[in-house]
C-alpha positions in Angstrom: 43.6 113.5 100.3 45.2 113.4 96.9 48.9 113.3 96.5 50.4 115.2 93.3 53.6 114.2 91.9 53.9 116.2 88.7 56.6 118.7 87.6 55.7 122.3 87.3 53.4 122.5 84.4 49.9 123.4 83.3 48.9 119.9 84.6 50.2 120.6 87.9 47.9 123.8 88.2 45.0 121.9 86.9 45.5 119.1 89.4 45.6 121.5 92.5 42.6 123.3 91.4 40.7 120.1 90.7 41.5 118.5 94.0 40.4 121.5 95.9 37.1 122.1 93.9 36.4 118.3 94.5 36.4 119.1 98.2 39.9 117.3 98.9 43.2 118.3 100.2 46.3 118.1 98.1 49.6 116.7 99.1 52.5 117.9 96.9 55.4 115.5 96.4 58.8 116.6 95.4 60.1 114.7 92.3 63.6 115.5 93.3 63.5 113.7 96.5 64.9 110.1 96.7 62.2 107.4 95.9 62.7 106.0 99.4 61.7 109.2 100.9 58.6 109.6 98.6 57.4 106.1 99.3 57.8 106.9 103.2 55.5 110.0 102.8 53.1 108.1 100.7 52.9 105.3 103.3 52.4 107.8 106.1 49.7 109.9 104.3 47.9 107.1 102.7 46.4 109.3 99.9 43.2 108.1 98.1 44.7 109.0 94.7 48.3 109.9 93.3 48.3 112.3 90.3 51.5 111.5 88.6 53.1 110.9 85.2 54.1 107.4 86.4 54.9 105.4 89.4 58.1 106.2 91.3 59.7 103.1 92.8 56.4 101.3 93.0 55.2 103.6 95.9 51.9 104.6 94.2 50.5 101.2 93.2 46.8 101.2 92.3 46.4 104.8 93.5 48.3 106.1 90.5 46.2 108.2 88.1 48.2 109.8 85.3 47.2 112.9 83.2 46.6 110.5 80.2 43.7 109.0 82.2 42.2 112.3 83.4 38.5 112.6 82.3 37.8 115.6 80.1 34.0 115.3 80.3 31.3 115.0 82.9 33.0 117.1 85.5 31.6 116.7 89.0 29.9 119.8 90.5 32.0 122.0 92.8 31.9 120.9 96.5 30.9 123.4 99.0 33.8 123.8 101.7 33.8 124.9 105.4 36.7 126.9 106.9 37.6 124.0 109.0 38.1 121.6 106.0 41.6 120.4 105.0 43.1 122.4 102.1 46.6 120.9 101.8 49.2 118.9 103.6 52.9 119.7 103.2 55.6 117.5 104.8 58.7 119.0 106.4 61.9 117.5 107.9 61.1 115.5 111.2 63.3 115.3 114.4 62.4 111.7 114.7 64.0 110.7 111.4 60.8 110.7 109.5 59.0 113.6 107.6 56.0 115.0 109.2 53.0 116.2 107.4 51.3 119.6 108.3 47.6 119.9 107.6 46.2 123.3 106.9 42.7 124.2 106.8 40.9 126.6 104.3 40.3 129.1 106.8 44.1 129.5 107.7 45.3 129.8 104.2 42.3 132.0 102.8 43.0 134.5 105.6 46.6 134.6 104.4 45.6 135.1 100.7 43.1 137.7 101.3 45.4 139.7 103.5 48.1 139.7 100.9 45.7 140.5 98.1 44.5 143.6 100.1 47.8 144.7 101.6 49.7 144.7 98.3 46.9 145.7 96.0 47.1 142.4 93.9 44.4 142.5 91.0 43.8 142.0 87.4 46.9 143.9 86.6 49.1 141.5 88.4 51.3 138.8 86.9 52.6 136.5 89.7 55.3 134.1 88.9 55.0 130.6 90.2 58.6 129.4 90.8 58.7 127.7 94.1 58.5 123.8 94.3 55.0 122.8 95.1 56.3 120.8 98.2 57.4 124.1 99.7 54.6 126.2 101.4 55.5 129.5 99.7 54.2 127.9 96.4 50.6 128.0 97.9 50.2 131.8 97.5 52.1 131.8 94.2 49.5 129.4 92.7 46.4 130.8 94.1 46.6 134.4 94.7 46.5 135.4 91.1 43.5 133.1 90.5 41.4 134.6 93.4 42.4 138.2 92.4 41.8 138.1 88.7 45.5 138.3 87.9 47.8 136.3 85.5 49.7 133.1 86.7 53.1 132.7 85.1 54.3 129.3 85.6 58.2 128.9 85.4 59.5 125.7 83.7 60.9 123.0 85.9 64.4 123.9 87.5 64.1 127.5 86.3 64.0 128.6 90.1 67.7 127.5 90.1 68.8 129.7 87.1 69.0 133.4 87.9 69.6 134.2 84.2 66.4 132.2 83.1 64.4 133.8 85.9 65.4 137.3 84.6 64.3 136.3 81.0 61.0 135.1 82.4 60.6 138.3 84.4 61.1 140.6 81.4 59.2 138.4 78.9 56.0 138.0 80.8 56.2 141.4 82.6 56.1 139.8 85.9 54.9 142.1 88.7 55.1 140.0 91.8 57.5 137.1 92.8 59.2 135.5 95.8 62.8 134.6 96.7 64.5 132.8 99.6 67.2 135.4 100.5 70.1 133.1 99.6 68.6 132.7 96.1 68.0 136.4 95.9 71.7 137.0 96.5 72.6 134.8 93.7 70.0 136.4 91.3 71.4 139.9 92.1 74.9 138.7 91.3 73.9 137.7 87.9 74.3 140.4 85.1 70.8 139.5 83.8 69.1 141.0 86.8 70.4 144.6 86.5 67.8 147.1 85.9 64.7 144.7 86.3 61.5 146.5 87.3 58.7 144.8 89.1 56.1 145.8 91.6 56.8 143.6 94.6 59.6 141.1 95.7 58.9 139.1 98.7 61.5 137.4 100.7 61.0 134.6 103.4 62.4 131.2 104.3 65.7 132.7 105.9 66.8 135.7 107.5 67.1 138.6 105.2 70.5 140.3 105.8 70.5 144.1 105.8 73.4 144.0 103.3 71.3 142.1 100.8 68.4 144.5 101.3 70.8 147.4 100.3 72.2 145.5 97.5 68.8 144.7 96.2 67.8 148.4 95.9 71.1 149.3 94.1 70.2 146.5 91.4 66.4 146.1 91.0 63.5 148.7 91.1 60.8 147.1 93.2 59.4 147.2 96.6 61.1 144.6 98.8 59.0 143.0 101.6 60.4 140.6 104.4 57.9 137.9 105.3 58.2 135.4 108.0 56.2 132.2 108.9 56.5 128.5 109.4 54.7 125.8 107.5 52.6 125.2 110.6 50.9 128.6 110.1 49.8 128.9 106.6 52.9 130.3 105.0 53.5 133.7 106.5 52.3 135.5 109.7 54.3 138.7 109.8 55.5 141.3 107.3 58.0 144.1 107.0 58.5 146.7 104.2 62.3 146.6 103.6 62.4 149.6 101.2 65.5 151.8 100.3 64.6 154.1 103.3 64.7 151.1 105.8 67.9 151.3 107.8 67.0 148.5 110.3 69.9 146.2 111.4 68.9 143.4 111.6 65.8 143.6 109.2 62.7 142.8 111.4 60.3 140.2 110.6 57.7 142.8 111.3 54.2 142.9 112.4 51.5 140.2 112.3 49.0 139.7 109.4 45.3 139.8 109.9 43.7 137.6 112.7 47.2 136.6 113.8 49.2 137.1 116.9 53.1 137.1 117.5 53.4 136.3 121.2 57.0 136.3 122.8 57.1 134.2 126.2 59.7 133.1 128.7 60.5 129.5 129.6 57.3 129.6 131.8 55.0 131.0 129.1 54.9 134.4 130.6 55.2 137.6 128.4 58.6 139.1 128.2 59.1 142.9 128.2 59.9 144.7 124.9 63.5 144.7 124.1 64.1 141.4 125.8 64.5 138.0 124.0 62.1 135.2 124.4 60.4 132.1 122.7 58.2 133.1 119.9 54.8 131.6 119.7 52.1 132.1 117.1 48.3 132.4 117.6 45.2 133.1 115.5 43.2 131.6 112.6 46.4 130.7 110.4 47.5 128.0 112.7 47.4 124.5 111.1 45.1 121.9 112.3 48.4 119.9 113.4 50.6 117.2 112.1 48.8 114.4 110.0 48.2 111.1 111.8 50.8 112.4 114.6 48.7 113.5 117.7 51.9 113.2 119.9 53.9 115.7 117.7 50.6 118.0 117.4 50.2 118.1 121.2 54.0 118.9 121.7 54.1 121.9 119.4 50.5 123.2 119.4 49.7 124.2 123.1 46.8 125.8 124.9 47.1 129.6 125.0 47.5 130.2 128.8 46.4 134.0 128.1 43.3 133.3 125.9 41.4 130.3 127.0 40.1 128.0 124.4 42.8 129.1 121.9 46.0 127.6 120.8 49.6 128.7 120.3 52.2 127.2 118.0 55.6 127.0 119.7 58.0 127.9 116.7 61.4 127.3 118.3 62.4 130.6 117.2 63.9 133.1 119.6 62.9 136.9 118.9 62.5 140.3 120.7 59.9 143.1 120.2 61.2 146.6 119.3 59.9 149.7 121.0 57.9 150.3 117.8 56.2 147.0 118.1 58.0 145.3 115.3 59.6 141.7 116.1 63.1 140.8 115.4 64.2 137.4 114.7 67.3 136.3 117.0 67.7 132.6 116.0 66.8 129.1 117.0 66.3 127.6 120.4 66.5 123.9 119.0 68.4 121.9 116.6 66.5 122.9 113.6 68.0 124.9 110.8 67.3 126.3 107.6 69.6 125.8 104.5 68.6 127.7 101.1 65.2 128.4 102.8 64.3 124.7 103.5 63.6 123.5 106.9 65.8 120.9 108.2 65.7 118.8 111.3 69.1 117.6 112.2 67.8 114.6 113.8 66.4 113.3 110.6 69.8 113.4 109.2 71.3 111.7 112.3 68.8 109.0 112.0 69.7 108.4 108.4 73.4 108.2 109.3 72.6 105.5 112.0 70.2 103.6 109.7 73.1 103.2 107.2 74.8 100.8 109.8 78.1 102.5 109.2 78.1 104.6 112.3 77.8 103.9 116.0 77.2 107.5 117.0 76.6 110.7 115.1 75.8 114.4 115.5 75.0 116.8 112.6 75.6 120.6 112.8 75.0 123.5 110.4 78.3 125.3 110.5 79.1 128.7 109.0 82.9 128.5 108.9 82.9 131.1 105.9 80.5 134.0 106.5 77.2 133.6 104.5 77.9 129.8 103.8 76.0 127.6 106.1 76.8 123.9 105.4 75.8 120.7 107.1 78.5 118.7 108.7 78.1 115.2 110.0 80.5 114.0 112.8 80.5 110.3 113.6 82.0 107.3 115.4 82.5 104.8 112.6 81.1 101.2 112.8 82.8 98.1 111.4 83.1 98.4 107.7 82.8 102.1 107.6 83.4 103.8 104.2 82.8 107.5 103.6 81.6 107.0 99.9 79.3 104.3 100.9 77.9 106.4 103.5 77.3 109.3 101.3 75.6 107.0 98.7 73.3 105.7 101.5 72.3 109.3 102.5 71.8 110.3 99.0 69.4 107.5 98.5 67.2 108.5 101.5 67.5 112.2 101.8 66.9 115.2 99.6 70.2 116.6 98.2 69.8 119.7 100.4 70.0 117.4 103.5 73.1 115.4 102.6 76.1 116.8 104.6 78.7 118.6 102.8 81.4 116.9 104.9 81.7 113.9 107.1 84.1 113.8 110.0 84.9 110.5 111.5 86.2 110.7 115.3 87.4 108.2 117.7 84.7 109.5 120.1 82.4 112.3 120.2 83.6 115.0 122.6 81.7 115.5 126.0 81.7 118.2 128.5 82.4 117.3 132.2 78.8 116.4 132.9 78.7 113.9 130.1 76.9 116.0 127.5 78.0 116.5 123.9 80.3 119.3 123.6 79.4 120.9 120.4 82.1 123.7 120.7 84.9 121.1 120.8 83.9 119.5 117.4 86.7 120.2 115.0 86.1 122.4 111.8 85.7 120.1 108.8 88.3 119.7 106.1 86.8 119.2 102.8 88.8 116.1 101.5 92.0 118.0 101.5 94.9 115.6 101.1 97.4 115.1 103.8 100.5 115.1 101.3 103.5 117.3 101.4 103.4 121.1 101.9 103.9 123.4 98.8 107.6 124.3 98.2 108.2 126.2 94.9 107.0 129.9 94.5 104.4 128.7 91.7 103.1 126.0 94.0 102.5 128.6 96.6 100.7 130.9 94.4 98.7 128.0 93.0 97.7 126.7 96.5 96.7 130.2 97.4 94.6 130.6 94.2 92.8 127.4 94.9 91.9 128.6 98.4 90.7 132.0 96.9 88.6 130.4 94.3 87.0 127.7 96.6 86.6 130.0 99.6 88.9 128.1 101.9 90.6 129.7 104.8 93.9 127.8 104.5 95.9 127.4 101.2 95.9 123.9 99.6 98.7 121.4 99.8 100.9 120.2 97.1 99.0 117.1 96.5 95.4 118.6 96.7 93.2 118.1 93.9 91.1 121.1 92.9 88.0 119.2 92.0 88.3 117.0 95.1 88.2 120.2 97.2 84.9 121.2 95.5 85.9 122.8 92.4 83.7 122.5 89.3 83.9 123.8 85.6 82.6 127.1 86.4 85.0 127.6 89.2 87.8 126.3 86.9 87.2 128.9 84.5 87.7 131.7 87.5 90.8 129.9 88.7 92.4 129.9 85.3 91.5 133.7 84.9 93.3 134.3 88.3 96.4 132.3 87.1 96.6 134.4 84.0 96.5 137.6 86.1 99.0 136.5 88.6 101.5 134.4 86.7 101.0 135.7 83.2 100.8 132.0 81.9 97.9 130.2 80.4 98.1 126.6 80.3 94.4 126.3 79.3 91.3 124.8 81.0 92.2 121.3 79.7 95.6 121.4 81.6 93.6 121.8 84.8 91.3 118.8 83.9 94.2 116.8 83.3 96.5 117.9 86.0 94.1 119.2 88.9 96.7 118.8 91.7 98.8 121.8 92.8 102.1 120.4 92.2 101.1 119.0 88.7 99.7 122.2 87.6 102.5 124.2 88.9 105.2 122.0 87.3 103.3 122.5 84.0 103.3 126.2 84.3 106.9 126.3 85.2 107.9 124.2 82.1 109.9 126.1 79.6 107.7 125.1 76.8 104.1 125.6 77.8 101.5 124.2 75.5 98.0 125.6 75.6 95.5 122.8 76.4 91.9 124.0 75.8 90.5 120.7 77.2 89.4 119.4 73.7 91.5 116.4 73.4 90.0 113.0 72.5 90.9 111.8 76.1 90.6 113.9 79.1 91.1 112.6 82.7 88.0 113.4 84.7 89.2 111.5 87.9 92.2 109.5 89.0 91.7 106.4 91.2 93.1 102.8 91.9 95.5 102.1 89.2 94.7 98.4 89.8 91.1 98.8 88.6 90.1 99.1 85.0 89.3 102.5 84.3 85.8 103.7 83.0 85.5 105.5 79.7 82.5 107.9 79.3 81.7 109.0 75.7 80.6 112.5 74.9 76.9 113.5 74.1 76.0 115.4 70.8 78.1 118.5 71.7 81.4 116.5 71.6 82.5 117.5 75.1 82.9 115.2 78.2 83.4 118.0 80.8 79.7 117.3 82.2 80.6 113.9 83.6 83.0 115.1 86.1 80.4 114.8 88.9 79.8 111.0 88.0 83.4 110.4 87.6 84.0 111.6 91.1 81.0 109.6 92.7 82.2 106.4 91.9 83.3 103.9 94.9 85.8 102.4 94.9 87.4 105.4 93.2 88.8 104.5 89.8 90.2 106.3 86.9 87.7 107.8 84.5 88.5 109.2 81.1 86.2 111.4 79.2 86.2 110.7 75.5 85.5 113.6 73.3 85.0 114.2 69.6 88.1 114.7 67.4 86.0 116.9 65.1 86.2 119.7 68.0 89.4 120.4 66.2 88.6 122.0 62.9 91.9 120.6 61.5 90.5 117.0 61.8 88.4 115.5 59.1 84.7 114.8 60.0 84.2 110.9 60.7 82.4 108.8 58.0 80.0 107.3 60.4 79.3 106.3 64.0 81.1 102.9 63.3 84.2 104.9 62.1 84.1 107.1 65.0 83.7 104.3 67.5 86.9 102.7 66.0 88.8 105.8 66.5 87.7 105.9 70.1 88.6 102.2 70.6 92.2 103.0 69.2 92.6 105.7 71.8 91.2 103.6 74.6 93.5 100.7 73.8 96.4 103.0 73.4 96.3 103.6 77.0 97.4 100.0 77.7 94.1 99.2 79.5 94.2 95.7 81.1 91.2 93.7 82.2 87.6 94.5 81.0 87.0 97.7 79.3 84.2 99.7 81.0 82.3 101.9 78.7 79.3 104.2 79.0 77.7 107.4 77.6 74.8 109.7 78.1 72.2 110.4 75.3 74.0 110.2 71.9 77.1 109.2 74.0 75.2 105.9 74.6 74.6 105.3 71.1 78.2 105.6 70.4 79.2 103.6 73.4 77.1 100.6 72.0 79.0 100.9 68.7 82.3 100.9 70.5 81.4 97.9 72.6 80.6 96.0 69.4 84.0 97.2 68.0 85.8 96.1 71.1 84.1 92.7 70.9 85.1 92.4 67.2 88.7 93.0 68.3 88.7 90.2 70.8 88.7 92.6 73.8 86.8 91.9 76.9 83.9 94.5 77.7 82.8 94.8 81.3 80.2 97.5 81.8 78.5 98.8 78.8 76.0 101.4 79.9 73.8 104.1 78.4 72.3 106.8 80.1 68.8 107.4 78.6 70.0 106.6 75.0 67.7 105.3 72.4 68.5 103.6 69.1 69.2 105.4 65.9 65.9 104.4 64.1 64.0 106.5 66.7 65.5 109.7 65.2 65.6 109.0 61.3 62.3 111.1 60.8 63.3 114.1 63.0 64.2 117.1 61.0 67.9 117.9 61.0 69.3 120.9 63.0 70.3 123.9 61.1 73.3 126.1 62.2 71.0 128.3 64.4 69.7 125.1 66.3 73.4 124.0 66.8 74.4 127.5 68.2 71.3 127.1 70.5 72.5 123.7 71.6 75.4 125.5 73.1 72.9 126.8 75.6 71.9 123.3 76.7 75.5 122.2 76.8 76.1 125.0 79.3 73.2 124.1 81.4 70.5 126.5 80.4 67.2 125.7 79.0 67.2 127.0 75.3 63.4 127.3 75.4 63.7 130.2 77.9 65.8 132.3 75.5 64.0 132.4 72.3 65.6 135.8 71.7 69.1 134.4 71.4 69.1 133.5 67.6 72.6 134.7 66.6 76.3 133.7 67.3 77.2 137.0 68.9 74.1 137.0 71.2 74.6 133.6 72.3 78.2 133.9 73.0 77.7 137.2 74.8 75.1 135.5 77.0 77.4 132.6 77.9 80.2 135.0 78.6 78.1 137.2 80.8 76.9 134.2 82.8 80.3 132.9 83.4 79.7 129.7 81.6 82.8 127.4 81.1 81.7 127.6 77.5 82.0 131.2 77.4 85.7 130.8 78.1 86.4 128.8 75.1 88.4 130.2 72.1 86.4 131.0 69.0 87.8 128.0 67.1 86.8 125.6 69.9 83.2 127.1 69.7 83.2 126.5 66.0 84.3 122.9 66.7 81.3 122.4 69.3 78.8 123.7 66.6 80.4 121.5 64.0 80.1 118.5 66.1 76.6 119.1 67.1 75.5 119.2 63.4 77.6 116.3 62.3 76.6 113.9 65.3 72.9 114.4 64.7 73.7 113.5 61.0 75.7 110.4 61.8 73.1 109.1 64.3 70.4 109.3 61.7 72.5 107.3 59.2 73.7 104.7 61.8 72.5 101.1 61.7 73.2 99.2 65.0 74.9 95.8 65.2 74.2 93.5 68.1 76.3 93.5 71.1 77.0 90.1 72.6 77.2 91.2 76.2 75.1 92.7 78.8 73.6 96.2 77.9 72.7 98.4 80.9 70.2 101.0 80.3 69.6 103.9 82.8 66.2 105.1 82.0 65.0 108.8 82.9 61.8 107.5 84.3 60.0 111.0 84.4 60.7 111.8 80.7 59.4 110.9 77.3 55.7 110.9 78.1 55.1 112.4 74.7 57.1 109.9 72.9 57.4 106.0 72.8 61.0 105.9 73.9 61.6 102.8 76.0 64.6 100.7 77.1 63.2 97.7 75.4 63.9 99.3 71.9 67.5 97.9 72.5 66.4 94.2 72.9 67.2 93.5 69.1 70.8 94.6 69.6 71.5 93.3 73.2 72.2 89.7 74.3 70.9 90.8 77.8 69.1 94.0 78.8 69.6 95.3 82.1 67.4 98.4 83.0 67.9 100.9 85.9 65.1 103.4 86.4 65.9 106.7 88.2 63.2 109.4 88.9 64.7 112.2 86.7 64.2 113.9 83.5 66.8 113.2 80.5 68.8 116.4 81.0 69.1 115.9 84.8 71.0 112.5 84.6 74.4 114.0 84.7 73.5 116.2 87.8 74.4 115.4 91.5 70.9 114.3 92.6 70.7 111.6 89.7 74.4 110.7 90.1 73.7 109.7 93.6 71.7 106.8 92.4 73.4 106.1 89.1 77.1 106.0 90.5 76.3 103.1 92.9 74.4 101.1 90.2 77.5 101.4 88.0 79.8 100.5 90.7 78.0 97.3 91.4 77.9 96.3 87.7 81.7 97.0 87.0 82.7 95.1 90.2 80.6 92.2 89.1 82.0 92.1 85.6 85.5 92.3 87.0 84.8 89.4 89.4 83.3 87.5 86.5 86.3 87.8 84.2 88.9 87.0 86.6 
């Protein structure tokens, strides 16, 4: 067995083919999972080799083999393989609290691939898009179907599967003919204007139930055959299929009929066949069944059972409930156990419950998937707190252990879990979650009532917000903020600007501003914007902007800190074209220090920045030290000294314009056709980017800052900082450059390095924030205690 921990790339494809040709089985590891989970899988699987760019949390050790060390000559001969040989192992969520590995043999997956090739006419004309993460079983046919059919494999860049506009660009640019969507992602894709009018041969859906409404919306937007497939990881990807064409009127959409050499068997509690039309427990049989769970004969025996109607054969007990229609098509009815799917990913609720208990912060817990709003399933954890319970601490503990899609959206603390008269958990009595709404006063003024209603409408809440509720605490983000401000303009005819919401995110605050006789427009481009409000007795944290001059992207980090403290975003004054450009990084840092000290900050000043922001933060720390001000935390998120960039070519105005795509969260390399201001701004506005809502002058300011900041960094010469420098390193990045935290040693009295398993652009996202925020918390608290 060979573990593969590589981002989607040419190297990943080579790795998978090489493992199979050498006679091995591959085990894909998801780089977005927490290091603790990756380490647990590696310990359980004990692979011979791990193909990865670098070790993650010390989990790989001597088994690590990086692409740099891959031999280019002297390839071994291809090993002949039998049908019963192992092909791959994929780990899924486990009800015991640990992931479980499903081992699939060549016979099983080859049957699946050859069926799909024949059923859908896949051949040399086909271009198949590989966009599913390798640790999800749909990726298997995406990787290999084109290669066995003479077609072309189109490999999407990392993270492209989350970006509908990027996917639309890929599909058009590479003339993709065949691709897959989880239904929830297909819904998001169809909602993006970029999807309108796309033409492909086949779109396949699996991983979740395909709603009939989504089928119909698909045919109104995209020209393609739509096919609904079904199958668990334990049965080589998919075992049934249904053509969900424009003529299909089925409600619900069936999972269909079995693929080659496979059986869909519906049995009652005593393993007897049920009559057509009646619901029963769905079991699978045939050649596509997995061998079982790796190194877990107990789990294998529980789910892979002898077939009572075909001696010598096995059935897999899916846990799904289904019925057979009169025409033979099978319809999925739901689950019979506590397993759920969120965004197409299988989740054993028991694994989340085990993680909650392992935190030591809860005595009892139960986790449910609730759908309080149609179409939105969210995980909710109910618990009885243990001594020392803290919601933020629990969320951080879960984020460190579980993938982000398994971290509950809400945590509800109860004095006791409700039970029925016979002592069993009464799930129906568990209260609906309240997503961090405040318990303050009710709205009073007409404007407050309208704002509260618009908060609820924008955030999809059943009840209006209270006067003291914070838009961002309730789940808002920069994109939703754009929608909210549009609604406010329509309903109230007043436009306080996006910056007003950043600075006054509570219902009452925003309403008071709108009701003011003199309403100043705040576009969110001031030097200081408040990203989070917290304990006024704690020194605030100042987060300095990256190259684009805006600090909006730090809001996730600002609100993840525990204990909650006030966080200010520091933005470039050059965003306003009326302000002169700074003479250098030191001059810019001095301006920022003036603004920081003007707030009357007491205690140590905490300061940090991502990318270019870290370079400026270091200069600001030097300036604070020069003025005799105590510096607490001085952190840089994957920033590197100015000398690393002196030889780099300076960006031109087109490069600066294209940097807007990156600032808005898009990968510029996926949109080579966007080379003009008009095209880029139209794209941003069509995609509902917060940047697309900026006035023209503000966009001019962002472009101006991108160009000027690059120039200033190249001209900058660092001065040493006498305190501790904390460097958060994007451990999965920079394999093509010699960029290391140690480059800061000449400028730091003490260098403190924190490694996180992410790429540079991912460091301000929620997954990386779950690791970075606790690290910053500890260091700020320690600095404050040291200086008391």
